[in-house]
DOZA-63129 format. One record per residue: residue in three letters; x negated, y negated, z of N, C-alpha, C, O in turn. Coordinates in steps of 0.05 Angstrom, whole numbers, plus 5000, padded with zeros to 4 digits. Each point is the difference from the previous one (the first is absolute). Example, Ala and Ser with C-alpha at 12.3 -4.5 7.8 and 13.67 -1.06 7.14 Angstrom:
<rs>
Ala473651145156501849765000498249765000497950005013;Ser502849794973498449765001501549785014499049785004;
</rs>
This chain:
<rs>
Met384222273522502350014983501749755005500449935023;Ile500649944956501549765003502850075009501350174987;Glu499849705034502650055010502149904980499449804986;Pro502950335010502049904982501149735009500249955024;His500649894957501249745007501849914977499850114978;Ala501949715028501849904979498449834981498649825009;Pro501650234965498449854981500849705000502349935003;Ala495749904994500549724998500749924972499250144981;Pro502449655015500749914974497449934984498049925012;Pro502050124961497749944984499249705004501749835001;Gly495750135000499049725003499949905028499149785005;Thr501850395015499849925028498450215015499650224989;Thr499649725036498650205016501650055025501649835008;Pro498050405005501450055024499249815022497949874997;Pro503650105025499249825021497550105014499150234994;Trp499749605023497550075014500250275013501950075015;Gly496250094980499950275011501250214982499550245005;Gly502049684973501050204981497850124984497949884996;Arg502550374995497950144985500349954971502249994989;Ala495649974997500049964972500150274985499150205011;Arg502149804966499950244983497549994983499849854981;Leu498350315027497349994988499550244982501050225005;Pro497549734973499250234983497650155011499150194988;Val499849725034497750135013500650055029501949905011;Arg496350255002500350055029499749745015498549824991;Pro502850155032499749755016497249925006499349774998;Asp498950435009497349935006498549894976498449825001;Thr502250304976498849914975501049724993498549824992;Gly504250145011501149734995498849795018499549784992;Arg500250295033498849815019497249934993499149775001;Phe499350434990497349964991500049814976498349824998;Leu503550234983500149834976500749715006498949824988;Val502950145031500649735008497649865013499449774993;Leu499250375025497749885012497749964980498549805001;Ala501350374979498149964978500749754984498349854992;Gly504350125003500949754986499449755016499249804989;Val501250225038499349775017497149944998499249764998;Phe499150445002497149974998499349854974498549815001;Val502550284976499349894975501149714998498649824991;Cys503950145017501249734998498549805018499649774993;Ala499550325031498449825017497449934987499149775002;Ala499650434986497449944986500549804978498449814996;Cys503750234988500649814978500649725011499049804989;Gly502550185033500749745012497549855009499849764996;Leu498350385016497649865009498349924976498749795001;Val501250374978498549924976501249744988498549834992;Tyr504250155008501249754990499049765017499449794989;Glu500650245037499149795018497149924994499449764996;Leu498950445002497149944996499649884972498249834996;Glu503350264984499849884973500649715001498649844989;Leu503650085025500749725001497949845015499249784991;Val499750335031497949855015497549974983498949784998;Ala500350444989497549984984500349824976498249834995;Leu504050194991500349834976500449715007498949824987;Ala502650135035500449725008497449885010499549774995;Ser498950395019497449895009498249944976498649805000;Tyr501550364979498449964977501049764984498549834991;Leu504250155005501149784984500249745015499449794988;Ile501550225037500549755015497849935018499549765006;Gly499050445004497849955019500950025029502450045005;Asp495749945014500650005029501450265007502450015005;Ser496050214997501150265005501550035026501950145002;Val497249715019501350025026502849894998501950125010;Thr498449654977502749884997501850184983502350045008;Gln496750074970501750164983500850265015502350084998;Ala495950045016500750245016502049945021501950155004;Ser497849625009501949935021502849954989502050095011;Val498149774966502649954987501350264992502450045006;Val496250134979501250244990500950185023502350095000;Leu496049965019500750195021502249905019501850155007;Ser498149595000502049895018502749994986502150085012;Val498049834963502650004986501050284996502450055002;Met495950144991500850274995501150135025502050144999;Val496649835024501050125024502749885009501850155009;Phe498449594988502649875006502250124982502250065010;Ala497249964964502050104981500750295006502350094996;Met495850075014500650285006502150025022501750174999;Gly498149655021502150005021502749934989502050135007;Ile498149674976502649934988501050234982502450055000;Gly495850084985500950224983501150235016501950134992;Ser496849935031501050225017502849945010501850185000;Leu498749575008502749935009502050024978502250105003;Ala497149804973501950004978500650284990502250054991;Ala495950145012500450274990501950165017500850224992;Lys499949685032501950165016502650044986501450205004;Arg499449614979502550034986499950214978502150104991;Leu495549995002499750204979499950285012499850204985;Arg500349835041499750275012502150204991499450234997;Pro503149684999502050204990499250114973500950224992;Arg497549644993499150094973496949995000498849884983;Ala500050265036497249985005498450104975498049874992;Ala502850354997498550114977500049824976498049944988;Ala504449975005500349814977498649745005498649894983;Gly501650015042498749755007497050024999498749824990;Phe500250405020497150045000499050024971498049884994;Gly503450274989499250024973500049744985498149944985;Ala503949895020500149744987497849825010498849864984;Ile500750145042497949835011497350074990498449834994;Glu501050435003497450084990499649934971497849934992;Ala504350084993499849924971499449704998498249934984;Val503249915032499449714999497349945011498549834989;Leu500750305033497449955012497750084980498049864998;Ala502450364988497950084981499749804978497849944991;Leu504549954999499849804979498849745010498249894987;Val502850015036499049745010497150025009498349844993;Gly501150375023497350035010498050064977497849905000;Gly503050274981498250074978499449774982497749984990;Cys504249845006499649774982499149755015499649794987;Ser500250225039499449755016497349884993499849764996;Ala498150415002497449894993499949884972498849794995;Leu502650354986500149904973501449734999499049824986;Ala503250155027501549755000498549785013499949774991;Leu498850295032498449805014497749904983499549764999;Tyr499150424988497849924983501049844976498749804992;Ala503650274997501149854977500749725008499349814985;Val502050165037500849735009497549835005499949764993;Phe498150365020497549855005498749924974499149774997;Ala500750414984498549954976501349784983498649844989;Trp504150165010501349814982501149765013500949814987;Thr499250185040501149765014498349915023500149775007;Gly498350425005498749945026497949784999498450004981;Asp501749825038497949805005499749804977497949884998;Trp504250104985499849804979501249735009499949814985;Gly501250185039501349765009502949994991500950184986;Gly500549615023502849974992501850195016499150105021;Pro503349944969502050155016499350305003501150135017;Trp497149974965499350295001497550055017499150235001;Ala499849575011497450045013500150215022498150145005;His504249885009500250185023501550264992500850155018;Ala499749894956501550244992498750265010501550185009;Pro495949864989498850255010500650055030500550225008;Arg499349575008500550035029502950065005500750175017;Val501249704969502850065003500650294992501550145014;Leu497449954964500450274991498850205020501250225004;Leu496549725008498850185020501950045023500450225009;Val500849565001501850025023502550164991501150165016;Ala499949794960502450144990499550304999501750155009;Phe496149934979499450294998499650125028501050225005;Ser497749645013499650105027502750045014500450205014;Leu501449614982502750025012501650234988501250165015;Ile498949874959501650214987498950275007501550185007;Ile495849864990498950265006500350075030500650235006;Gly499149575012500550065028502950085006500450185015;Leu501549694972502850075004500550294991501450155014;Leu497549934963500550274990498550215017501250215005;Ile496449735004498650195018501550035026500350235010;Gly500649555001501550025025502550154998500950145019;Ala500549844958502550144996499650314998501950155004;Glu495749944991499550294998500450145027501050225001;Val498249655021499850135025502750115010500250245006;Pro501949604997502550115010501250214981501350195010;Leu498349784964501150204982498550275002501250215000;Leu496249785003498550245003500650135027500150255002;Met500449595019500850115026502650154997500450225011;Glu501549664974502650144996499650264985501250205008;Leu497149804971499750244984498650225016500750234998;Ile497349705018498550215014501750115023499750245006;Gln502149605006501750105020502250194989500950185013;Arg499849774962502150164988499050284992501550194997;Ile495949824999498850274994500050175025500850234999;Arg498149665022500050155025500249815023498249835004;Arg504050195011500549815022497850045022499450225008;Gln499549555001498150005022500449745015501349824991;Asp497550175033500349755016498749774985498150034984;Ala503049735021499249764985497049955004498649934980;Gly500350115044497249955004498250184984498049914988;Gly502750355010498550184984500149934970498050024986;Ala504449905005500349934971498349754994498749994979;Val501449815039498449764996497150074999498549894983;Ala500650285036497250075001499150144974497949934989;Asp503750265001499350144975499949804977498150014984;Leu503949825014500249824978497749805000498749954979;Phe500749945044497949805002497250134996498249874990;Ala501550385019497450134996499450034970497849944991;Ala504250154994499650034971499649724987498449974982;Asp503149835028499749734989497249895005498849884982;Tyr500250145042497449885007497750154987498149884991;Val502150395007497950144986500049934970497949974988;Gly504550005000500249924972498849724997498649954980;Ala501949875039498849734998497050015001498649854986;Leu500350335031497150045002498950084973498049904990;Val503250304997499150104974500249784979498149964985;Gly504149905014500349784981497949785005498949894981;Gly500750055044498049795007497250074992498449824992;Leu500950445010497350084992499850054970497949954988;Ala504350145000499950054971499749754984498750004979;Phe502449785031500049754984497149904995499249964977;Pro499249995044497449894995497950204990498249934985;Phe502250335022497950194993500650174975498350134989;Leu504249875002500850164977501449844979499049994977;Leu503349905030501649864980498749764988499849974975;Leu499249855042498849754990497550054983499849884979;Pro498350285030497650044983500650154974498749944980;Leu503150255021500550174976502049874981499750034975;Leu502449855035502249904983500349704999501249904981;Gly497649965038500449715000502649925014501750185006;Gln498749574998502349915016502750044985501950095013;Leu498249854962502550014985500950294996502350075006;Thr495950104983500750274994500650165026501850175000;Ser496749785021500550155025502849945011501350185010;Ala499749574988502749935009502050144982502050105011;Leu497649914963501950144982500150305006502150125000;Ile495650015004499950285006501450065027501450195003;Thr498149635017501350045026503049984997501550155012;Gly499549664972502949984996501150254987502250095007;Ala496350034974501050244987500250235020501950155000;Val496049885017500150215020502349965019501450195007;Asn499149565001502249935018502750084987501750125014;Ala498749824961502550064986500450304998502250105005;Val495750054988500250294996500750135027501850175001;Val496849765020500550135026502749935011501450185010;Gly499549574988502649925009502250154986501950105012;Ala497949904961502150144984499950305005502250125002;Ala495550005000499850295005501250085027501450205002;Leu498249645018501050065027503149994999501350185011;Val499849624977502949975000501450204981501850135008;Leu497249884968501250174980499450305004501550174992;Gly496249885022499350285005501150115026501150225000;Val498749635021500850115027502849925007501550165011;Phe499449594982502649905009501949964976501849835002;Arg497850324977501749954976503050075006501749884987;Ala498850295032502850075006501549765013502449994999;Asp496149825011501349765012500849804979501349805007;Leu497950244969500649804979502150124980500050244995;Ser501749594996501850084979498550044974497849904997;Pro503350264984498650034974499349744987497949974988;Arg503949835013499549744988497749865014498349884987;Ala501650135040497949885015497350124994498049864998;Arg502050414998497450134993499149914972497649954997;Arg504250024984499249914974499049725000498049934987;Val503449895028499149725002497349985013498249864990;Leu501450295032497449995014497750104982497949894999;Leu502750334987497950114981499449804978497749964994;Ala504449914995499549814978498549765010498249904987;Val502450005037498649775011497150065004498349844994;Asn501150395018497250075005498550054974497649934998;Leu503750194982498650034974499549724988497949964987;Ala503949855016499649734990497649875014498449874988;Val501550165039497849895015497450124991498049854996;Leu501950415001497550134991499349914972497649974994;Gly504449984989499449914973498849725001498149944985;Val502949885032498949735002497250015011498249874989;Leu501350295031497350025012498150124980497749924998;Ala503150294987498350124980499349814978497749984991;Ala504349874999499549814979498049785010498249924985;Ala502249995040498249805011497250115002498049864995;Ala501750405013497450125003498650024973497549964998;Val504050104981498850024973499149724991497949984986;Leu503649825020499449734990498349835020499449774994;Val499850355028498749845021497349884991499349785008;Asp499250374976497549894991500449764982498549805002;Asp503450224979500649774983501049765017499349774995;Phe502450295024501049795018497849875015499949755002;Glu498250415009497849895016498249824983499149805009;Arg500550294966498349834982501449734994498749795001;Ala503950224994501549764994500149825025499649754997;Ala500850365026500049845025497349895006499749775009;Arg498250384986497349915005499349764981498749815008;His502250214967499649774982501649765008499149774997;Ala503350285015501549775010498649865024500249765003;Val498450405013498649895023497349874991499449775008;Tyr499150384977497249914994499749884972497849904994;Gly504350104990499749914973499550234981499650235009;Pro500349724965499850224980497150104997499550174983;Asp498649725032497250054994498750205019497649995006;Val504150205005498950205019498250194985500850134981;Arg496749905029498150194988499750245017499850234990;Val500149735037499550225018502149995022500649795011;Ala500650444995501950025022499550275014500650214988;Val498349795036499250245014501249995028499849815014;Arg501550424994500950035027498050175015499650244994;Thr499049635026498050155015501350105026502449985003;Asp496050145014501150105026501049775018501650055018;Thr497549714977500649785018501649774987501349855015;Gln498550124959501249764988500350044970499050204988;Glu502549614999500150004971498149794990499949775009;Val498550314971498049824988500849954972500350184984;Val500049565009500849924973498049794990499349825014;Ile499850224961498249814987501449904974500950164984;Thr499349585013501049894976497949834986498249905014;Gly502050064960498249834985497150115000499550245004;Gly498749574991497250084999499050064972497650054996;Thr504249954984499250044973501349794982502049885008;Gly496950084968501249814982500049725010501749844991;Gly496550095027499949735010502049945022500249775010;Arg501350434999501949975021498750045027498450195003;Pro502149645017498750035026500950265014502250094997;Leu495950025018500550255014501349945027499049835015;Asp503150314992501349985026500050285013500650204986;Leu498849815039500150255015502049985022499949815017;Phe502150384984502150005020499750255018499650224989;Leu500649745037500150235018502749995015500649815013;Asp501050414983502750015011501649754994501449895017;Gly498550034957501649784991499049725007501249804992;Arg496650185023499049745008497449944984498350174997;Leu501649594992497849924984497549975017499849835018;Arg498150344976497649995016497749874984498249875012;Val501850154961498049884984501449864976501450134985;Ser498349615013501149864977497749904983498349845009;Gly501650264966497849934982500049704994497949904991;Arg504349965014500049714995498349855021498849804993;Asp501250315031498749845022498350175018499049905021;Glu500550354972498650175019497149905006499050045022;Gly499849844958497349905004499949795022498250015017;Arg503749804983500149795021500650135027498849925020;Tyr503050274981500750135025497550145012499449955024;His499250214960497750145011497749825006498450065019;Glu501249734966498049805008500649885027498249985017;Ala504349944987500749885026499850195023499349925022;Leu501250344973499750205022497150065006499350025023;Val499049994956497350125003497949785005498550025019;His501449784964497649825000499649855026497749985009;Pro504449915004499549865025498750185021498449915017;Ala502450354983498850185020497250084994498650115017;Met500549854958497350094992497849805006497750064994;Ser503049715016497949815008498750095026501350045020;Gly496150004979498650135022499250284992500050074977;Gly499150085043499250284994502350164989502249995010;His497250174969502150164988498850264987500950084979;Ala497250035034498750244989502050245001500050164982;Arg501649865039501950225003502849895002500749855018;Val501050244963502749894998502050235001499650214987;Leu502549755028502250195002502549874988500849785008;Ile500550364973502549904988502350195009499950234994;Leu502049665020502350155009502249974979501049784995;Gly499850444992501749994976498149954977497750085000;Gly503349794979498349934978499050234984497849984988;Gly503750255011499250224983499949934970498850144985;Asp502649645008499949924972497349894991499549974976;Gly498749985044497249924993499749704995497749924994;Leu504449925007499849724993498649845022498449824993;Ala502150245032498649865021497050085000498349835004;Ala501150424990497350094998498549864977497649945002;Arg503850014977498849854977499049735010497849924992;Glu503849945024499149745010497750025020498249845000;Val501950375016497950045019497350044986498049895008;Leu502050274971497550064986498949774984497850024989;Arg503749775008498949764987497849865018498449854990;His501650225035498149875019497550175002500150245004;Pro497649644993497450155003499750085029500949875019;Gly497750354985499450095027501950205011499650105022;Val502549974963501950215009498750274996499350084978;Arg500550075044498850274999502150225000499550224989;Arg502849745024502050215003502749885002500549815014;Val501450314970502849915002501750255005500150194983;Asp501249825040501850235006502949904996500849805010;Ile500650364974502849944994501750215014499750244996;Val502249685021501850185014502649994984501549805001;Glu499250424986502550014984501350275006498950214995;Ser503649785016501350245009501450154977500850235003;Asp499449644973501350134978497950054978499249824986;Pro500050435011497950064980500949944971498349954983;Glu504350045012500949954973499349724991499449954977;Val500849865042499249724993497149994992499349864980;Val499050285034497150014993499650134974498449914983;Arg503050315012499850144974500749824977498649994980;Leu503649865023500849824978497949784997499449914978;Ala499549995045498049794998497550104985498649844988;Arg500850425014497850114986500650074971498349954982;Glu504150155012500650134975501849844981499950044976;Asp501749785035501749844983498349794986498949835014;Pro500850174960498149824987500549705006498149865007;Pro504450044991500349715006499449945029498849795006;Leu502050385013499549945028497050035007498949835014;Ser499850374975497150035006498449774987498049915011;Arg503050004966498749774987500449755017498149845003;Leu504350135008500549765016498450005026499149795009;Asn500450445003498450015025497050024995498550035019;Gly500749954956497150004994498750275004497650015004;Tyr504050204995498950285003498550035026497950135001;Val503249755020498550005026499850285011498150065015;His503850124979499950275012497750164988499450225010;Gly499349694970497650124990497549895013497850114994;Asp502449695022497749885014499150175023501850075017;Pro495750014986499250185022500349885027500050145020;Arg500249594982500449875026502850035011500549955023;Val501450124959502850015008500850295008499550194984;Arg501649845040500950265009503049975008500849815013;Val500750394980502950005007500450195023499150234999;Arg502349685021500750165024503050064999501649825004;Asp499150434990502850084998501050075028500250235008;Thr500549565007500850045027501849765009500449814984;Asp500650205040501649795011498149785011498050075012;Ala502749684984498349785009499650005030497849955010;Phe504350115005499850025029498050215008498349965017;Arg501950284971498350225007497149934994498250075015;Leu501349804962497249934993498849805020497850045009;Leu503749754998498949805018499550125028498249915014;Arg503450294994499550125026497550184999498850055021;Ser500450044955497850194999497349884994497950125006;Val502049634983497449884993498749895025501349915019;Pro496050094981498549885023500449705001500549874980;Pro499350015044500249715002497949864982497750104997;Gly503049674992498249854983499350124974497949964989;Ser503950205000499550144975500149834975498750064980;Tyr502849715021500549854976499549705004500649895022;Asp498349984958499749715000502649864993500649785010;Val501050344972502549894990502150224998499450224991;Ile503049715019502350184996502149834985500749785009;Leu500450344970502149874984502550165002500050244993;Ser502249645017502550145003501849934976501549805001;Asp498450374979501649964975502350205001500250194984;Leu501749765035502250195006502649884992500249764995;Pro502050405004502649894994500849795021498950005022;Asp503049834970500949795018500750115028501250225002;Pro498249635019500850105027503050025004500850155017;Gly500749714967503050035002501050274991502350065007;Val496150104979500750274993499550175025497850035009;Thr504450085002499850125027497950235001498750035020;Asp501150124958498150225001497149925004498450155010;Ser501049594984497249915003499749825024497949895005;Ala504250085012499949825022497850075020498849835012;Gly500750444991497950085019497349914992498249985016;Leu501349974958497549914990499649705003498049894991;Tyr504049985021499849725006500449965030500949795009;Ser498550415007500549995029497549925015497750004989;Gln502649925036497849935017498050235004497649965000;Glu503550285003498350235003498350054975497650075003;Phe503549904974498550044975497849794997497850074993;Tyr502949685013498049794998497850035021497749924996;Gly503150195027497950065020498050204990497649985005;Leu503350234981498250194988498349874978497650074997;Ala503649764987498549864979497849825013497849994990;Arg502949885031498049835014497650175010497749924998;Arg503050315012497950185010498250104977497650035004;Ala503550014972498550104978498349784987498250074984;Leu502249675022498549794988497349965015499850055024;Thr498349854962497549915013500649745016502149884996;Pro496150045021500649755017500749764983501549835009;His497450144967500649774983501850084977500249864980;Gly501250375022501650104978502649854997500849845018;Arg500450194959502549864993502150194989499450204987;Leu503149735020502350164991501949824985500849795010;Ser499850294965501949844984502650164997499950244992;Val502449645014502550145000502049864981500449765002;His500850404981502349914984502450005019500750215011;Ala500649564993502049975021502749924988501549855013;Gly499350254964502649944989500249734986498049884994;Ser504550035002500549754986500749785020501750035018;Leu496949744980500549785018502749874995501449945020;Thr499450034955502549874995502450185005502149915008;Ala497550354987502350195005500650035029502450005008;Asp495650025009500550025029497449935015498450175005;Pro501349575002497549925014499750145027497750025010;Arg504550075002499750135026498350254998498650075019;Val501550074958498350244997497149935001498550135015;Leu500649674970497249924999499149925028497950085009;Trp503749765005499249905026500150225022498649985020;Thr503150234975499950235018497450154996498850105019;Val500449944956497450124994497849855013498250125013;Glu501849624985497949835011500050025031497850025012;Ala504549985001500250035029499050285008498750025021;Thr501950184964499150275006497050034998498850125017;Leu500049764963497150004997498749865024497950105010;Arg503249684999498849865023500350175025498150005016;Glu504150134988500350175023498150245000499350105021;Ala499849984955498050214997497249915005498150154998;Gly501549595008497449895006498549884977497649975001;Leu503849974977498849884976500749714998502249915009;Arg496049934979500549724994500949974971499050144983;Thr503049695012501450014974499949744985499849785011;Thr500550244962500349784982502150084979499450154982;Pro503149765021502150084980499949814976499149775002;Tyr501750344975500249844975501950144981500850235004;Ser500049634975501850114981499149934972498349834996;Leu502950294984499449954972502650044984501350205003;Ala499349604981502550014984499750194977497850034988;Val504450105005500150184976500749834976501949855000;Arg496550174980500449834976502350104983501549844989;Asp498950425009502050114982501550235013499550234994;Pro502449715025501450215013501750174981501349894982;Ala498650375021501750174984502949995010500549965023;Ala501450084958502850005008501150285001498650194992;Gly503949835017501350265001500050135027499049875019;Pro502150384984500250135026497350035013499950015025;Ala497950024960497450045012498349744997497650024995;Arg503649755009498749754995497649955019500050115022;Ala498149744968497749935017500849775019502049864995;Pro496550105026500549775018499149744986498750004980;Asp502149785033499249744989497249925010498749834988;Asp500350305033497349955009499050245016501650185007;Trp495849815000498950205018498949865024498849794999;Gly501650345024498849915025497750185008500150244998;Phe497849645013497650155009499249895027500549775007;Val498150405008498749925025497250115000499650244997;Leu498549585005497250085003499249995029500549805014;Ala498550424997499450025028497150095005498950154983;Gly500049765039497350085007499750055030501749915015;Arg496250234992499650075028498849765016500649975023;Asp497649884964498549805014500949714996498649815006;Gly503850154982501049734996501649994974499950184984;Pro501749615012501549974975498249994977498449814998;Pro501750384983498250004978500549764981502349934995;Pro495649954995500549784980500950124973499250224993;Leu502549634994500950084974498249894978499749764997;Arg499050434989498249924978500850144975500750245001;Ala499349624977500750124974497750184991497649945006;Gly503150274980498050174990499949984970500449794988;Thr499050434998500050004971502850004990501950065015;Gly498549874960502750004989501249735000498649805003;Ala504150194993501449754997500849875026501049775000;Leu498650375023500949895025498049785009497650055003;Thr503449715001498349775007500249925029501950085014;Arg496249774996500149905027502549825004501350015021;Ala499349834959502449835002502650165001501849945015;Gly498250284970502450175001500350135027502350035010;Leu495550065002500250125026500849795021501650075018;Ala497449694980500749795019503049944998501449965021;Ala499750034955502849964996501650235012502249965011;Gly496850284986501350235012500249995030502050085012;Val495849835001500049975029502149795008501450045020;Arg498749734966501949795007502950104996501749945017;Ala498850224962502750104996500850195022502350005009;Ala495850165000500750195022500549855026501950055014;Glu496449754992500349865025502649845001501249965021;Ala499749954955502549844999502450185008502149895008;Ser497650374991502350185006499650145027501550185007;Arg496549735009499350155024502450035019501549815005;Ile498850435005502050065021498550105024498750214999;Gly501449645023498550075024501750175019502450034997;Gly496250095022501350155021501050274993501650125015;Leu497649994962501050264991498550225015497649985003;Pro503850235006498650225013498650184980500750004976;Ala497350155034498650194982501850244994501750075015;Ser497750054962501450254992498450245010497550004996;Thr503850195016498650245010501450254988502149984987;Leu496750255017501150244990502850065012501850094986;Val498549855040502650065012501949774999502450035006;His496749744985501849774997499249854975498849785001;Pro501950334975499349864975501749744998502450005006;Arg496349794984501449744999500649914972501149784996;Tyr498350384984500449914972502850074991500749944977;
</rs>
């Protein structure tokens, strides 16, 4: 039974330890507060993960983006907790206002970040860093609001039933941490696969707004004046209206933003379990471009020269058994099959959707020469690391590493000394490994780190580069050139031109261009110490 007390003026709360006038029993009220803590913590972690995931996809370098978001957010949470002490006399009203703002900012954060990237990001000029600035701003604001929740919730839970500070902190943090666990697991396994990044953030914001408003207006409504209750209800209805309108229009927005990024010629846009796959062009005489997570992986303007430079130098010598790491699009396999004597081509592609499109999309399958219908071609739906660890020594005459740039943090392990050691083991004694090693002009240190890593793995190397004739513009622009390293077990492999437009003179010029940028003394990149 609640002890009698002098009523507090409307809009204020009793001092620490005072009992709240509740419409429910104290135990029920305490449970509802802890349930609200649980849901709000889950929503807060979803906001964090949304920012990390979207920033990694739009900007790249997932380690850097995660570090920026989490460090800024944790710092801001401390500042928010300190600032919220002034709101303790009006804990219920303050908590309701904070949750409404947090729901709006957190729910719309992914939408705003994608919009800024699509229409301003990476075009150069004063707006080039707008996505990064907005990422920090959202991390700061969301962190401030999440941090401000804690002292206000502590005040509210103590007012329901007085207990020692240690016990109250333990109860509050237990609900908070369990909620964070649920939010952290729900994002990658439920929200992202079913709803996508934009809609999941909007739904999370709506849940946040409903729970915050229900807790304050349902359990602590006696602490608010009639006017404050009306204002809080109107604000939350407005927030829900904005989030609902955004959810209804999100598909149209995403199409418009995708056209801003990739141009108006988008034919295929698929979100797989691991990445977004976009194909533009390929019909009406327009060149086909393939993008993975916003990065141009196949440019129809120049893909032939790229794949010739990757494949043909490695095919001089024995090449009966070839392993292609990546390359689910089938374009590297097309070049491999131009050489007589190829008996087997194994393609390691971790995303089955890329292989499906390479088989079924008419322009892409036409571009790759329908290689997936060739009985010599087999697709291995597995991780490249796992496959190299499982094959017997000397399994392949040629290994082609057609993987994303090593500067993309998620692929850094596939450019490590340990990985190249496994590749060396999988090669025959006279086998050759060809590696796509990023752009020489964009960052020569990356190519020379790849080269140093290959040498540390016991391989002899020959680096070379090839200029891009027609770089694409825009946020997903192509590099100005490609860097490659050809490596062998028994000595530096000679560079020989194969079929196609790649000439001996062109390869010699590529070797000279690479040597002119040589950076010596670079350490190898390893799994525990990535250098890219």
